[in-house]
C-alpha positions in Angstrom: -23.4 98.6 198.3 -22.5 95.7 196.0 -18.5 95.0 195.0 -17.6 94.1 191.5 -15.7 90.8 190.8 -12.5 92.8 190.3 -12.6 94.2 193.8 -13.4 90.9 195.2 -10.0 89.3 193.8 -8.3 92.3 194.4 -8.2 91.5 198.4 -6.9 88.4 198.0 -4.1 90.0 195.5 -1.0 87.7 195.0 -2.6 84.7 196.9 -4.8 83.8 194.1 -2.0 84.1 191.8 -0.5 81.3 193.9 -2.6 78.4 192.1 -0.7 76.5 189.5 -3.6 74.4 188.1 -5.7 76.0 185.4 -8.6 74.4 187.2 -7.9 75.3 190.5 -7.5 78.7 189.7 -10.3 79.0 187.6 -12.9 77.9 190.4 -11.3 79.5 192.9 -11.7 82.8 191.3 -15.0 82.3 190.7 -15.9 81.2 194.1 -14.5 84.7 194.9 -16.4 86.2 192.5 -19.8 85.1 193.6 -19.1 84.9 197.4 -21.5 88.2 199.0 -20.1 91.2 199.6 -20.6 91.4 203.3 -17.9 88.2 203.5 -15.1 90.9 202.8 -15.9 93.1 205.6 -16.6 90.9 208.3 -14.6 89.8 211.2 -13.8 86.0 212.1 -15.1 86.5 215.5 -17.5 88.7 217.2 -15.6 88.6 220.7 -12.3 87.4 219.6 -12.2 84.4 221.3 -11.7 81.6 219.2 -10.0 83.2 216.5 -6.3 85.0 216.2 -6.2 88.6 217.0 -4.6 89.1 213.5 -8.4 87.5 211.8 -10.0 89.4 214.1 -11.7 93.4 213.0 -12.5 94.6 209.5 -11.6 92.2 206.6 -11.4 89.4 209.2 -12.4 86.3 207.0 -10.7 87.3 204.1 -7.2 87.0 206.1 -8.6 83.7 207.7 -9.3 82.7 204.5 -5.9 83.2 203.3 -4.6 81.4 206.2 -6.5 78.3 205.8 -5.5 78.0 202.3 -1.6 78.5 203.1 -2.0 76.0 205.5 -3.7 73.5 203.5 -1.2 73.9 201.2 1.8 72.8 203.7 -0.3 69.6 204.5 -1.3 68.9 200.9 2.8 69.1 200.1 4.3 67.7 203.2 5.0 63.9 203.0 5.3 63.2 206.5 2.3 65.0 207.3 0.5 63.2 205.0 2.1 59.9 206.1 1.1 60.8 209.6 -2.6 61.3 209.2 -2.6 58.5 206.6 -4.0 61.4 203.7 -1.4 60.3 200.8 -2.9 57.0 200.1 -5.8 58.0 200.2 -5.3 61.4 197.7 -3.2 58.6 195.6 -6.2 56.8 194.7 -7.4 60.1 193.0 -4.6 61.7 191.2 -0.5 61.5 191.3 2.0 63.6 193.9 2.2 66.4 190.9 -1.3 66.8 190.4 -1.3 67.6 194.2 1.9 69.9 194.1 0.7 71.5 190.9 -2.2 72.7 194.0 0.6 74.7 195.5 -0.3 78.2 196.7 
């Protein structure tokens, strides 16, 4: 049974609204709407060996993608992490810090 776009978006609830940049919001929304229905019921792991317990079972991939998104937000908004990995210098070549901060989730 296929899911509607609204049903797919509802799985992400409040997290989708955390995207402050309109272009980023639109792209993420479009990606979710075009994600195959099977993704929304799938577990991250059939054995539970390589993923946290919380992301195994029904909706595991959705839970995992939200966790990845929140982790990426922390990395992209933390100067210490960006400096340690030399990422800030690379990001500055393409956009300013306000642009990076507008990606906040």
